[in-house]
C-alpha positions as CSV (number, residue, x, y, z in Angstrom):
1,M,0.0,0.0,0.0
2,N,1.5,3.3,-1.1
3,Q,1.4,6.4,1.1
4,S,-1.5,8.6,-0.1
5,P,-0.5,11.9,-1.8
6,F,-3.5,13.5,-0.1
7,H,-3.6,15.1,3.4
8,S,-5.6,12.3,4.9
9,A,-6.9,10.8,8.2
10,V,-7.0,7.2,9.1
11,L,-9.3,5.5,11.6
12,L,-8.5,2.1,13.0
13,I,-11.5,0.5,14.7
14,S,-12.4,-2.7,16.6
15,C,-15.6,-3.5,18.4
16,P,-18.2,-6.2,18.9
17,D,-19.8,-7.0,15.5
18,R,-23.3,-5.8,14.8
19,Q,-25.3,-4.3,12.0
20,G,-24.8,-0.7,11.0
21,L,-21.1,-0.3,11.8
22,V,-19.9,0.5,8.3
23,A,-22.8,2.7,7.7
24,A,-22.2,4.7,10.9
25,V,-18.5,5.3,10.1
26,T,-19.0,6.2,6.4
27,A,-22.0,8.4,7.2
28,F,-19.8,10.3,9.6
29,I,-17.2,10.9,7.0
30,A,-19.8,11.8,4.3
31,R,-21.7,14.1,6.6
32,H,-18.6,16.2,7.0
33,N,-17.8,16.2,3.2
34,G,-15.0,13.7,3.4
35,N,-13.8,11.6,0.4
36,I,-12.9,8.0,1.3
37,L,-9.6,6.9,-0.2
38,H,-9.3,3.4,1.3
39,L,-11.7,1.2,3.3
40,D,-11.0,-2.3,4.5
41,Q,-12.8,-4.4,7.1
42,H,-12.9,-7.9,8.6
43,V,-15.1,-9.8,11.0
44,D,-13.7,-12.5,13.2
45,A,-16.8,-14.7,13.3
46,A,-15.5,-16.9,16.1
47,E,-14.9,-14.0,18.4
48,N,-17.7,-11.8,17.0
49,V,-15.2,-8.9,16.6
50,F,-15.4,-6.3,13.8
51,F,-12.3,-4.6,12.5
52,M,-12.0,-1.6,10.1
53,R,-9.5,0.7,8.6
54,V,-10.7,3.7,6.7
55,E,-8.7,6.6,5.2
56,W,-10.2,9.7,3.9
57,E,-9.1,13.0,2.3
58,L,-9.1,16.0,4.5
59,G,-9.2,18.6,1.7
60,G,-12.7,20.0,2.0
61,F,-13.5,18.1,5.2
62,T,-15.6,20.4,7.4
63,L,-14.0,19.4,10.7
64,D,-10.5,20.6,11.5
65,A,-8.1,18.0,12.8
66,A,-8.6,18.8,16.5
67,A,-12.4,18.5,16.2
68,I,-12.5,15.0,14.5
69,A,-11.8,12.9,17.6
70,P,-14.5,14.4,19.9
71,A,-17.0,14.4,17.0
72,F,-16.2,10.7,16.2
73,E,-16.5,9.7,19.8
74,Q,-20.3,10.4,19.5
75,V,-20.4,7.8,16.7
76,A,-18.1,5.3,18.5
77,A,-19.6,5.2,22.0
78,P,-22.9,3.5,21.1
79,F,-21.0,0.7,19.4
80,A,-18.4,0.3,22.1
81,M,-15.7,1.0,19.6
82,T,-12.0,0.9,20.4
83,W,-10.4,3.3,17.9
84,E,-7.3,5.3,16.9
85,L,-7.1,8.4,14.7
86,H,-3.9,9.2,12.7
87,F,-3.0,11.9,10.2
88,S,-0.8,11.6,7.1
89,D,1.1,14.8,7.8
90,Q,2.3,13.6,11.2
91,I,5.6,11.8,10.5
92,P,6.3,9.1,13.1
93,R,9.5,8.9,15.1
94,M,11.3,5.5,15.1
95,V,14.3,4.6,17.3
96,V,16.3,1.6,16.2
97,F,18.1,-0.8,18.6
98,V,21.0,-2.8,17.3
99,S,23.9,-5.0,18.5
100,K,26.6,-6.1,16.0
101,E,24.8,-7.5,13.0
102,A,24.2,-4.8,10.3
103,H,22.0,-6.4,7.6
104,C,18.6,-5.2,9.0
105,L,20.0,-1.8,10.0
106,Y,21.4,-1.3,6.4
107,D,18.1,-2.1,5.0
108,I,16.2,0.3,7.3
109,L,18.7,3.1,6.7
110,Y,18.4,2.6,2.9
111,R,14.6,2.8,2.9
112,W,14.7,5.8,5.1
113,Q,17.3,7.7,3.1
114,S,15.7,6.9,-0.2
115,G,12.4,8.3,0.9
116,E,10.6,5.0,0.7
117,W,9.4,5.5,4.3
118,R,8.0,8.8,5.7
119,V,9.7,8.4,9.1
120,N,12.1,10.3,11.3
121,I,15.0,8.4,13.0
122,P,16.2,10.5,15.9
123,A,18.7,8.0,17.1
124,I,20.2,4.5,16.8
125,V,20.9,2.8,20.2
126,S,23.3,-0.1,20.6
127,N,24.9,-2.2,23.3
128,H,28.1,-2.2,21.2
129,P,30.2,0.5,19.4
130,D,30.7,-1.7,16.2
131,L,28.1,0.0,13.9
132,G,28.9,3.6,14.9
133,D,30.9,4.4,11.8
134,L,28.1,3.0,9.6
135,V,25.4,5.1,11.3
136,G,27.7,8.2,11.3
137,K,27.6,8.2,7.5
138,F,23.9,8.7,7.6
139,G,24.2,11.6,10.1
140,I,22.1,9.9,12.8
141,P,23.1,10.1,16.4
142,Y,24.5,6.8,17.7
143,H,24.2,6.0,21.4
144,V,26.2,3.2,23.0
145,I,24.7,1.9,26.3
146,S,26.5,-1.3,27.3
147,V,24.5,-4.1,28.8
148,N,25.7,-7.0,30.9
149,K,24.3,-9.2,33.6
150,E,25.6,-7.1,36.5
151,D,24.2,-3.8,35.3
152,K,21.2,-4.7,33.1
153,R,18.8,-2.8,35.3
154,E,20.9,0.4,35.2
155,A,21.4,0.0,31.5
156,E,17.7,-0.2,30.8
157,A,17.1,2.8,33.0
158,A,19.6,4.7,30.9
159,Q,17.8,3.5,27.7
160,L,14.4,4.5,29.0
161,A,15.7,7.9,30.1
162,L,17.1,8.4,26.5
163,L,13.8,7.4,25.0
164,E,12.0,9.8,27.3
165,Q,14.1,12.6,25.7
166,L,13.7,11.3,22.1
167,Q,9.9,10.7,22.4
168,P,9.7,8.0,19.7
169,D,6.4,6.7,18.5
170,F,7.8,3.2,18.3
171,V,11.0,1.2,18.6
172,V,12.5,-1.4,16.2
173,L,14.8,-4.1,17.4
174,A,17.0,-4.7,14.3
175,R,18.7,-7.9,15.6
176,Y,19.2,-6.4,19.0
177,M,20.5,-9.3,21.0
178,Q,19.2,-8.5,24.4
179,I,16.0,-9.5,26.2
180,L,13.9,-6.5,27.3
181,S,12.5,-6.5,30.8
182,E,8.7,-6.4,31.5
183,T,9.1,-2.9,32.7
184,F,10.7,-1.7,29.5
185,V,8.1,-3.4,27.3
186,A,5.3,-2.0,29.4
187,N,6.4,1.5,28.4
188,F,5.8,0.7,24.7
189,A,2.9,-1.7,24.5
190,N,2.5,-2.8,20.8
191,R,5.1,-0.3,19.9
192,I,8.3,-2.5,19.9
193,I,8.8,-4.4,16.6
194,N,11.3,-7.4,16.7
195,I,12.6,-9.6,14.0
196,H,13.3,-13.2,14.9
197,H,15.8,-15.3,12.9
198,S,13.9,-18.6,13.3
199,F,10.4,-20.0,12.7
200,L,7.9,-18.6,15.2
201,P,6.1,-20.0,17.1
202,A,7.3,-23.6,17.5
203,F,4.2,-25.6,18.2
204,V,4.6,-29.0,19.9
205,G,2.2,-31.4,21.5
206,A,-1.5,-31.9,20.8
207,K,-3.5,-29.8,18.4
208,P,-0.7,-27.7,16.9
209,Y,-3.0,-26.3,14.2
210,H,-5.5,-25.1,16.7
211,R,-2.8,-23.3,18.6
212,A,-1.3,-21.9,15.4
213,H,-4.7,-20.4,14.5
214,G,-5.0,-18.9,18.0
215,R,-1.7,-17.1,17.4
216,G,-2.5,-15.9,14.0
217,V,0.4,-17.5,12.2
218,K,0.7,-16.3,8.6
219,I,3.4,-18.4,7.1
220,I,6.4,-20.5,8.4
221,G,9.6,-18.6,8.2
222,A,11.3,-15.6,9.7
223,S,8.9,-13.7,12.0
224,S,8.4,-10.1,12.9
225,H,6.3,-9.4,16.0
226,Y,5.4,-6.9,18.6
227,V,7.4,-7.5,21.8
228,T,5.6,-8.6,25.0
229,A,6.8,-9.7,28.4
230,E,6.7,-13.3,27.3
231,L,9.8,-14.0,25.2
232,D,9.2,-14.2,21.5
233,A,5.5,-14.8,22.0
234,G,4.1,-11.4,21.0
235,P,1.5,-10.8,18.2
236,I,3.0,-11.7,14.8
237,I,2.9,-8.9,12.2
238,E,4.6,-10.6,9.3
239,Q,6.3,-13.9,8.3
240,D,7.9,-15.3,5.2
241,V,9.5,-18.4,4.0
242,V,13.1,-19.2,3.1
243,R,13.8,-22.4,1.1
244,V,17.0,-24.4,1.5
245,N,18.2,-27.8,0.2
246,H,21.0,-30.3,0.6
247,R,23.4,-28.2,-1.5
248,D,23.3,-25.3,0.9
249,S,26.3,-24.8,3.2
250,V,26.0,-23.1,6.6
251,D,27.1,-19.8,5.0
252,D,24.3,-20.2,2.4
253,L,21.8,-20.7,5.2
254,I,23.0,-17.6,7.0
255,R,22.9,-15.6,3.8
256,K,19.4,-16.7,3.0
257,G,18.3,-16.2,6.6
258,K,19.5,-12.6,6.6
259,D,17.7,-11.9,3.3
260,V,14.4,-13.0,4.7
261,E,14.9,-11.3,8.0
262,K,15.4,-7.9,6.6
263,L,12.5,-8.3,4.1
264,V,10.1,-9.5,6.8
265,L,11.1,-6.7,9.2
266,S,10.8,-4.0,6.5
267,R,7.2,-5.2,5.7
268,A,6.3,-5.1,9.4
269,I,7.7,-1.6,9.8
270,R,5.8,-0.5,6.7
271,Y,2.5,-1.9,8.0
272,H,3.0,-0.1,11.3
273,L,3.9,3.2,9.6
274,N,0.8,3.0,7.4
275,H,-1.4,2.3,10.5
276,Q,-2.5,-1.0,9.1
277,V,-2.1,-3.2,12.2
278,L,-4.8,-4.0,14.7
279,V,-3.9,-6.2,17.7
280,Y,-6.2,-8.4,19.6
281,N,-6.0,-11.6,21.6
282,N,-2.2,-11.7,21.0
283,K,-2.5,-11.7,17.2
284,T,-2.9,-9.2,14.5
285,V,-5.2,-8.2,11.7
286,I,-3.5,-6.4,8.8
287,L,-5.9,-4.1,6.9
288,G,-5.6,-1.7,4.0
């Protein structure tokens, strides 16, 4: 999905399913002279949950940006909607955490520098100095905060203090090889995107397909997910497959694995930037 050239607004909505939901939302937009650019919806019949993403042009819209949310709340309340409102002219701020591996970071910096993504990167944070020269070429501040078993709590406090100054909208772990504490994660619920270098999740025991459905698995392969307190068990945003055969060496596997990691991570970041992700019951719906 390409970024709209229009100054637009996006509503992300979830609520119990019932008749009249689409009509209520579209009537609100039409009533204020809005022109709908994109509309996508989904109903989880098993859970009876309705999901919707709608984007409309703000040129000619009779409500100014500050008035949209309170006006829409009058529509949302009778349906018990959970909703978010975003504007295309608000450029998100993304802080990237890295360790020593550069492939995902290179890909992120290329997409940012080329203008593929409308995002600001106020800083790169690492527990090692190794990638400082690379980041310096892009003119982005590089902060090294070392982490070890003895001072992990102090290191995280320093990271959180830095993030408090930077005020990012979300954080990306681009092969950051540290486990985040529950306290850290709680500060950025559904706003930390991780890339995992192996198949997630690994289902064992009885009824694996039932549990896979419950987690919203999309495909077997490298996985990008939102970080939760439970290690590598957060809502999956994107997955893809990498194929190997008996001719592949260990180096071949590493090369193919890096390719799929950076591709899956870039897709997940793009979905997040475009406000296409709705999270519920520890899985995701990607709309738009």
